N, C-alpha and C positions, 0 to 999 in steps of 0.2 A: 399561431402559437396557442391562443386561447382554446382552439378546438381540441388541442391535445389534452388540456387539463379537464375538459368536459367529459372525457372518456373515463375519468377516475371519480369515484364517489368521494364525498367530503371525509368520511371515516378513513378511506384508503389514503387520502392525502395527509391526514393528521398522523397516521401510523408511519408513513414514509418520512415525514419531518422528524418524528421521534427517532426513527432508525438512523437518519442522517446525523442527528445530534450525538447519539451514542457512538456511531462510527467515527465521527470527528474526534471524540474524546479518546477512543482506543487508538486511532491512528497517531494522535499526537504523542501518546505515551510510548507506544512500542510498534505501531504499524499493525495491519491486519483488519482495519475497519471495513474493508471490502467483504469480509466474512458476514457482516451485518447488512451493509447497504446494498450490495449487489444482489443477494438473494431476495431482499425486499423489493427491489425494482423488477426482478424477474417475475415475481409473483404478482405485482401490482399492474405492470404494463400489459397491454393486450398481447395475446398469444401470437398474433401475426406481426408484431413489431419486429423489425430487423434486428439482428444481434448488434449491429452498429449503433442503433438507437439506444438500446439498453446500456451498452458499454460506454458510449459517448456521454449520455446523460449522467451516468455514474462518475465519469471523469470530471465533469463540471463541478459537482459537489466536492469531490475528493481534492481537486486542485485548490478550491477556495479554502477548505479546512487546513490543508497542508501548507498553504501560503501563510496563514496567520500563525500556525504553530511554528513554522520555520522562523518567522520574524521574532516570535517570543523567545525561542531558543537562542537565536543569534545575538540578541540583546544581552544575554547573560554569558554565553560561551562562544568565543571567537572560533570559527571554523579554520582548519589548517588548509592553506592554499594547495599544498602538495597532495592533499587528499581530495579536497572539494572539487578542484578543477577537472582532473581526469575522471573522477567519479561522475560528475554532472554532465560533462561533454559526451562521454561514452554512454551514459544512461539515456540521454536525449536521442542519440542515434539508434540505440537498441530498442527503445520503446516505439519509435516511429517505424522501424523495421518490423517489430512484432505486431503492431497494429495493422500494417499493410498485409501481413501474413495471416491475420486472425480469421479471415473468411475462408482461408484455404486449408486450415488445420482443424480437424474435428476436436472440439473441446473435450468430449468424453475420453478421448485417447490420452489427454494430458492429465486427467484426474488421478489415475493410479501413480503416475510418475511424481506428481506433486505430493501425493499422500506419503509415498516412501521417503521423499526428501524431508517432509515435516516430521515424520516419526524419528528419522535419524537426527535431525536438528534438535528436537525436543529431548531425546535421550542423551545426546551429547552434552547439552546444557545442564540437564538434571544431574548427570553423573560427575560434573565438574563444578561444584558449588562456588568455587572461588573465581571461576572464569568471568571476566567482564566486570568484576567488582572494583578492581584497580585499573587505572589507565596506564598502560606501559607498552607503547608502540614498539614493534620488533624490527621494523625495516626502515631504511632511509634511502634517499636518492632515487635512482632509476628503479630499483627493485620495488620500492613503495609505490611509486607512480604507476608502474605496470600492474601491480596487484589491484590498486584502486580503480584503474581503468577497466580491468577485467571484471571486477565486481559490478561496476556500472553497466557494462555492456550485457553481461549475462542476465542480471536481474531485470535490466531494462527490457530485454526481449520478452521475458516472461510477463512483465507487467503489460506490455502492449498486446500480447496474445490472450491473457487470462486476467491476472491482476490480484485477486485476494491473497493477502499475506506478503505483498511486495515489501512493505516496510520492515516486516519481521526478517525477511531474507536479507535485506540490506544490512540490518543491524547485526545479525548473527555472522554474516560473512566478514564484516569489519572486526568484530570481536575475535573471531576464530583465526582469521588470516592476517590481520594487521595488529592485533594485540590491544585494540581499543577497549575502554570501559563502556558499559552499556549506555551511560548517559552521553558520553562524547560521541559514541557511534550514532545515537539517536539524532544528534544535531546534524550530522552529515547525511544521515538517512532521510531526514525531512527535506533537505535541499535536493537530494537525488530523486526522491519520490515526487516532489513538486515538478521536477523536470520531466520525469516519465509521464506524469499526468498531462502536462502541456503537450508533449510530443505526440502522445496517443490521441488526445483530443483534437489536435490539428488535423490528423489523418481522418478521424471519424467525422469531423466537421466538414471537410472537403467532400466526403461521401454523401453529405446532405441528409443524414438520418437522425441527427441529434434533436432531442426535445429541449430546446433552449430555455423556455419559461419554467418548466418543471425543474430543470437543472439549477436555475437561478434560485428558486424557492428552497431547494434542498441545500444549495450552497450556503445560504444564510445560517441554516441550522448546523451544518457541518462546521462552519466557521466558528460558531459559538462553542461547540464541543471541543474543537481543536484548541481554542484559546485557553479554556479551563484545564484541559488535559495537559498541555505544555507547562502551565504554571505549577500544576501539582507534581509533575515529574521533576521539574527543577528544584522544587522544595524538598522532595523526599529522596532524590538521588538514585544511584545505580542499583541498589538492592531492591528498591521498589520497582524499577523498570524491569529488572530480571524476573521478579515474581509475576508481573503482568505479562511479560513475554511468554513465560511458561503456560500461563492460563490461556492466553490467546492461541498459542501454538496447539495446545491440547484441544481447544474447542474447534479450531480449524481442521485438525486431524479427524475428529469425530464426524464433522460435517462431510468431509471428503470420503471418509470410510463408508458413511451411509449412502452417499451418491454412488460409490463404486459397487456396493452391495446391491443397490437398486438396478444398476446396469447389468449385473451378472444374473439377476433373477428373471 
């Protein structure tokens, strides 16, 4: 394990820790910390490192940050069992399936699809300023459970295959499809995102490529960022979460647009 860290310079390690802290903060508020942490790992780790090493190491840090932010949220806002259970169970299965397929699907092929989805999500949220400000669930019983499970499975598969923006996708899906407020959606999104991180990490760990020591170092930084971000979101409420959501969605859109343009040139 120590041999892995010796492949990185001290400055690179410091920058990775800083990126993990910021990613934890962003993930705790609205999701999308992978926009910061995953590109940092892709740049810092050796070019010949397997994709499972990069993705798996990222999942260690993400899981730690999401765990502490989930705990912080749940202490203040009680999750709804009819939402949390199908969401989490289906998210776990979806992320494990996605991680198992990750090596079979060329990631460049997914970038344009995710880009279009983000543009649509951002525009939809921007054009509906009152959406997600008030918490007003629209479905009950079986209809609600099926929708929550569908959100978990769909976003879970995406997280296992690629990852960045997973928390944002969970949140906007619950706001748009279930009628949740941004803050209430964030609580459930954290639980689901924690589950997808664990499911994907289990698969990558079994493949034997994860840099566990580096992941542990980044996990501490991500954990600190997640704790501070969750406390801030709880204090400032749904309007603040909505603004951060739009900023993160816009930044992720620009990043993917640049990647797509680079592939086409």
